[in-house]
Backbone bond lengths (Angstrom), bond angles and torsions (degrees), N, CA, C in turn:
res aa  C-N    CA-C-N  psi(-1)  N-CA   C-N-CA  omega(-1)  CA-C   N-CA-C  phi
1 X - - - 1.488 - - 1.525 111.18 -
2 X 1.310 118.95 -49.72 1.465 120.65 -175.06 1.543 108.06 -74.51
3 X 1.329 113.74 137.92 1.451 120.49 179.66 1.513 110.68 -108.41
4 X 1.310 114.84 -146.42 1.489 119.06 -176.57 1.528 110.82 -72.93
5 X 1.325 113.23 159.37 1.475 120.66 171.32 1.506 107.25 -72.15
6 X 1.330 116.80 116.88 1.455 121.22 -179.18 1.522 110.85 -82.44
7 X 1.311 118.27 -44.33 1.458 121.32 178.12 1.517 112.21 -164.92
8 X 1.310 114.84 159.71 1.467 123.32 165.81 1.519 105.95 -111.03
9 X 1.330 116.65 128.05 1.461 121.22 -177.83 1.509 109.42 -98.45
10 X 1.326 115.55 133.91 1.464 123.09 178.15 1.513 106.73 -124.24
11 X 1.357 115.56 123.98 1.450 120.22 173.28 1.519 107.36 -83.42
12 X 1.361 114.46 132.34 1.464 119.87 -176.84 1.523 109.88 -124.80
13 X 1.352 116.77 147.52 1.463 118.73 177.94 1.515 112.87 -79.40
14 X 1.339 116.84 -21.45 1.471 121.04 -178.63 1.532 107.57 -137.55
15 X 1.318 113.90 98.72 1.491 118.81 -174.83 1.520 111.98 -63.12
16 X 1.303 118.70 -42.48 1.467 122.14 -179.47 1.519 110.90 -62.72
17 X 1.344 117.59 -41.83 1.463 119.97 179.61 1.527 110.56 -67.54
18 X 1.329 116.92 -40.05 1.463 120.96 179.77 1.503 110.90 -63.98
19 X 1.352 117.25 -45.34 1.480 121.35 179.71 1.523 109.62 -61.73
20 X 1.342 115.93 -42.48 1.460 121.33 -179.45 1.552 110.85 -61.88
21 X 1.321 115.65 -42.85 1.467 120.21 179.56 1.509 110.94 -58.42
22 X 1.344 116.69 -48.04 1.447 119.98 179.71 1.520 112.31 -66.91
23 X 1.332 116.76 -40.08 1.458 121.91 -176.75 1.522 110.67 -71.75
24 X 1.323 117.49 -52.95 1.455 121.22 -171.92 1.507 113.83 -87.68
25 X 1.308 118.47 -44.15 1.474 120.60 -177.27 1.507 113.08 -79.52
26 X 1.328 116.14 -33.61 1.459 119.23 -175.50 1.515 112.86 -109.36
27 X 1.318 119.08 -3.67 1.437 122.53 175.34 1.524 114.91 67.78
28 X 1.336 116.17 27.76 1.475 119.69 -177.40 1.519 111.58 -87.51
29 X 1.330 114.63 158.09 1.444 122.90 172.40 1.537 107.04 -82.56
30 X 1.345 116.13 114.12 1.466 121.52 -171.53 1.534 107.60 -119.71
31 X 1.327 115.31 130.48 1.490 119.91 179.71 1.543 109.88 -74.89
32 X 1.303 113.71 170.35 1.447 120.66 171.04 1.540 107.79 -75.60
33 X 1.329 115.34 157.46 1.466 120.63 176.56 1.528 109.97 -70.20
34 X 1.341 115.09 139.65 1.452 121.32 178.53 1.528 108.30 -128.02
35 X 1.344 115.88 121.90 1.449 120.26 174.78 1.527 108.54 -76.37
36 X 1.306 115.99 134.77 1.461 121.92 176.59 1.547 108.70 -124.48
37 X 1.312 117.23 78.01 1.470 120.84 -175.25 1.514 113.76 -55.14
38 X 1.330 118.99 -36.84 1.473 121.46 179.82 1.504 111.55 -63.89
39 X 1.318 117.12 -26.70 1.491 121.63 -179.20 1.524 111.33 -103.65
40 X 1.339 118.83 -6.09 1.451 120.93 178.94 1.494 115.36 70.04
41 X 1.312 117.87 26.88 1.480 120.24 -179.09 1.533 110.28 -140.97
42 X 1.294 113.60 157.13 1.467 122.28 164.97 1.524 106.05 -108.51
43 X 1.332 115.52 134.19 1.481 119.55 -175.87 1.516 111.15 -120.92
44 X 1.297 114.11 149.31 1.465 123.42 169.36 1.533 105.11 -135.05
45 X 1.329 115.19 134.06 1.483 117.88 178.34 1.541 109.61 -107.28
46 X 1.336 112.81 133.05 1.459 121.39 173.99 1.530 104.27 -101.44
47 X 1.316 116.04 113.91 1.467 121.30 -175.66 1.540 109.69 -87.66
48 X 1.294 115.82 122.54 1.475 122.21 177.63 1.531 108.45 -114.69
49 X 1.291 119.05 162.57 1.469 120.03 -178.84 1.541 113.54 -60.71
50 X 1.322 118.24 -30.85 1.473 120.17 -174.20 1.507 114.77 -112.91
51 X 1.338 118.63 -8.15 1.463 122.49 178.18 1.522 109.31 -171.71
52 X 1.296 118.27 -164.82 1.463 123.87 176.11 1.520 111.00 -130.58
53 X 1.321 113.95 157.46 1.465 121.85 166.73 1.503 106.02 -110.30
54 X 1.313 117.68 129.91 1.475 122.00 177.92 1.536 106.10 -106.33
55 X 1.341 114.65 114.42 1.452 119.89 173.87 1.502 108.23 -88.03
56 X 1.326 117.97 127.23 1.471 124.24 -176.89 1.512 111.31 -117.90
57 X 1.324 115.19 139.40 1.459 121.18 174.22 1.525 107.63 -138.50
58 X 1.334 117.16 140.70 1.442 120.56 -178.86 1.545 112.64 -56.82
59 X 1.306 116.12 142.48 1.472 123.10 175.09 1.512 105.79 -130.55
60 X 1.311 115.18 109.01 1.454 120.71 -178.91 1.536 111.26 88.86
61 X 1.331 114.11 164.21 1.441 118.83 -175.26 1.535 114.17 -76.88
62 X 1.347 117.86 -14.83 1.445 120.78 179.24 1.541 112.22 -100.69
63 X 1.327 117.40 19.99 1.449 121.42 -177.68 1.510 111.05 -61.72
64 X 1.340 116.51 135.42 1.474 119.03 178.41 1.514 112.16 -68.96
65 X 1.322 120.80 -14.18 1.470 121.61 -179.96 1.499 112.17 -100.74
66 X 1.347 118.83 -1.95 1.487 120.95 -179.81 1.498 111.26 -64.58
67 X 1.325 118.49 -41.44 1.482 121.22 179.80 1.528 109.46 -66.07
68 X 1.330 116.66 -40.04 1.457 119.94 178.26 1.523 109.92 -57.18
69 X 1.336 116.40 -45.02 1.471 120.91 -177.99 1.526 111.09 -69.38
70 X 1.324 117.66 -32.80 1.465 119.83 175.79 1.530 110.76 -64.00
71 X 1.338 116.57 -40.31 1.465 121.29 179.31 1.514 113.15 -76.67
72 X 1.333 116.04 -24.20 1.458 123.74 -177.47 1.525 109.08 -132.92
73 X 1.365 117.20 76.39 1.455 120.68 -172.71 1.537 114.87 -59.87
74 X 1.304 117.12 -23.77 1.482 118.73 177.60 1.516 111.92 -87.49
75 X 1.371 116.88 -2.51 1.457 120.29 -178.17 1.510 111.39 91.50
76 X 1.302 116.89 -174.02 1.462 120.67 177.45 1.535 111.55 160.40
77 X 1.307 114.94 176.17 1.449 120.90 179.40 1.510 107.91 -66.46
78 X 1.329 115.49 130.38 1.456 122.05 -177.21 1.542 111.32 -104.36
79 X 1.360 116.54 -48.76 1.477 118.83 179.36 1.523 110.23 -157.81
80 X 1.320 113.73 168.25 1.459 121.91 171.49 1.525 106.90 -116.60
81 X 1.295 115.85 145.84 1.475 122.13 -179.13 1.504 109.90 -120.88
82 X 1.328 115.95 123.02 1.456 122.53 177.14 1.509 108.29 -111.12
83 X 1.312 115.21 147.15 1.454 121.69 175.59 1.497 110.01 -85.63
84 X 1.347 115.44 140.91 1.465 122.64 172.80 1.540 105.22 -135.17
85 X 1.312 115.67 149.81 1.453 119.90 -178.01 1.503 113.23 -62.31
86 X 1.336 116.33 -36.91 1.478 120.71 -176.46 1.541 107.20 -144.33
87 X 1.315 116.92 112.37 1.455 121.00 -177.22 1.513 112.24 -62.51
88 X 1.293 117.63 -39.56 1.484 120.16 -179.39 1.518 110.94 -65.59
89 X 1.325 117.75 -44.68 1.469 120.67 177.80 1.538 110.74 -61.78
90 X 1.345 116.16 -44.33 1.462 120.60 178.44 1.518 110.92 -63.20
91 X 1.325 117.75 -43.75 1.465 122.35 177.69 1.536 111.69 -58.33
92 X 1.310 115.40 -47.82 1.467 119.74 -177.18 1.537 110.93 -65.91
93 X 1.318 116.64 -39.47 1.468 119.64 179.09 1.525 110.22 -65.22
94 X 1.332 116.61 -47.15 1.452 120.71 -177.28 1.541 111.29 -67.26
95 X 1.298 117.92 -39.41 1.473 121.34 176.06 1.521 110.18 -60.77
96 X 1.309 117.22 -42.79 1.481 120.59 178.44 1.519 110.68 -61.33
97 X 1.326 117.43 -27.04 1.469 121.35 179.90 1.530 111.38 -91.49
98 X 1.342 118.63 2.99 1.449 122.71 175.29 1.518 115.62 102.86
99 X 1.295 119.81 -1.35 1.488 120.16 178.67 1.528 110.13 -72.68
100 X 1.319 115.30 146.78 1.447 120.93 179.24 1.522 110.01 -102.05
101 X 1.341 114.37 131.00 1.461 121.29 176.88 1.540 106.26 -95.17
102 X 1.323 116.09 132.35 1.458 120.05 178.95 1.512 113.39 -76.54
103 X 1.308 116.66 162.96 1.465 122.39 -179.33 1.509 109.64 70.59
104 X 1.320 115.77 -147.48 1.461 120.80 -179.09 1.538 113.09 -83.86
105 X 1.337 116.05 -0.04 1.465 120.38 177.57 1.513 114.92 87.29
106 X 1.341 115.91 -8.33 1.460 120.13 -179.38 1.515 109.29 -92.42
107 X 1.342 117.83 141.45 1.467 121.04 177.86 1.522 111.66 -59.60
108 X 1.318 114.78 144.45 1.459 122.38 175.19 1.513 107.75 -123.30
109 X 1.299 117.38 155.49 1.469 120.43 177.52 1.534 109.13 -73.55
110 X 1.310 114.89 128.19 1.457 120.28 179.45 1.515 112.32 -94.42
111 X 1.312 116.75 -165.85 1.456 123.83 -175.23 1.527 112.74 -62.54
112 X 1.330 116.54 -24.97 1.480 119.77 -179.93 1.509 111.81 -96.04
113 X 1.366 116.60 7.84 1.457 119.76 -179.32 1.523 112.88 74.39
114 X 1.311 118.67 17.17 1.455 124.41 -178.82 1.521 109.21 -111.46
115 X 1.340 117.39 153.95 1.492 119.48 177.04 1.531 111.30 -62.83
116 X 1.329 114.35 138.38 1.470 121.20 180.00 1.515 109.75 -138.01
117 X 1.282 116.91 156.06 1.464 124.41 168.25 1.533 107.22 -137.58
118 X 1.324 116.29 158.43 1.465 121.54 173.30 1.515 109.15 -117.41
119 X 1.324 115.16 141.45 1.453 121.88 -179.12 1.527 109.46 -111.58
120 X 1.313 116.29 142.23 1.451 123.60 -173.19 1.582 110.05 -59.90
121 X 1.331 114.68 131.28 1.474 118.58 -178.85 1.541 113.40 -61.51
122 X 1.305 118.06 -29.17 1.482 119.62 -179.93 1.516 111.84 -65.33
123 X 1.337 116.23 -20.23 1.469 119.84 179.01 1.532 112.48 -91.81
124 X 1.336 116.88 -3.35 1.461 121.28 -177.65 1.516 111.27 -134.93
125 X 1.362 114.92 45.96 1.463 121.42 173.42 1.513 114.08 57.25
126 X 1.340 115.12 38.76 1.467 120.20 175.94 1.544 114.30 85.55
127 X 1.319 117.47 9.58 1.453 120.91 -177.78 1.540 110.64 -112.26
128 X 1.346 115.56 122.74 1.453 119.02 172.63 1.529 107.73 -71.09
129 X 1.331 116.29 125.85 1.473 122.32 -175.87 1.523 109.33 -114.34
130 X 1.322 114.73 129.70 1.473 121.30 172.42 1.533 106.55 -107.18
131 X 1.316 115.86 137.06 1.477 120.47 170.74 1.483 107.91 -112.39
132 X 1.314 115.47 136.93 1.471 120.34 -177.40 1.521 109.48 -140.71
133 X 1.308 115.68 142.95 1.472 119.50 173.70 1.532 107.94 -72.95
134 X 1.322 116.50 142.69 1.485 119.70 -176.87 1.515 113.26 -68.15
135 X 1.334 115.32 149.40 1.439 120.16 172.57 1.521 109.07 -80.63
136 X 1.313 115.84 149.57 1.459 118.70 174.59 1.516 106.87 -73.74
137 X 1.321 116.47 122.70 1.465 118.48 176.55 1.492 112.05 -142.28
């Protein structure tokens, strides 16, 4: 069921500084910042040969990552995202096995425009897990 690691998400207190660090200090291919009002975040993707790093910064006062940043002012790893062929099939299988899906349980469009769900970190050894359908590439 589980596919490749799509990205590791890191919440950062200063998105511009974080993007600059990856671009200039580490020589990475870094995307432009994209506001995602429906998700309450601004994202920047650091493209690596084998996966991506998603830099996240709160957008608006109801951002789901604002509390994370309050608890971790320097930022930190927020979640890992794995690809699955079908988010609904994966959700149903995992729910039947006792995993909790966050929110209303229905897939939402993520940063790549693909259906995603989030799974409760208490069910995955303290790690917030995002499942996303793969992009055609």
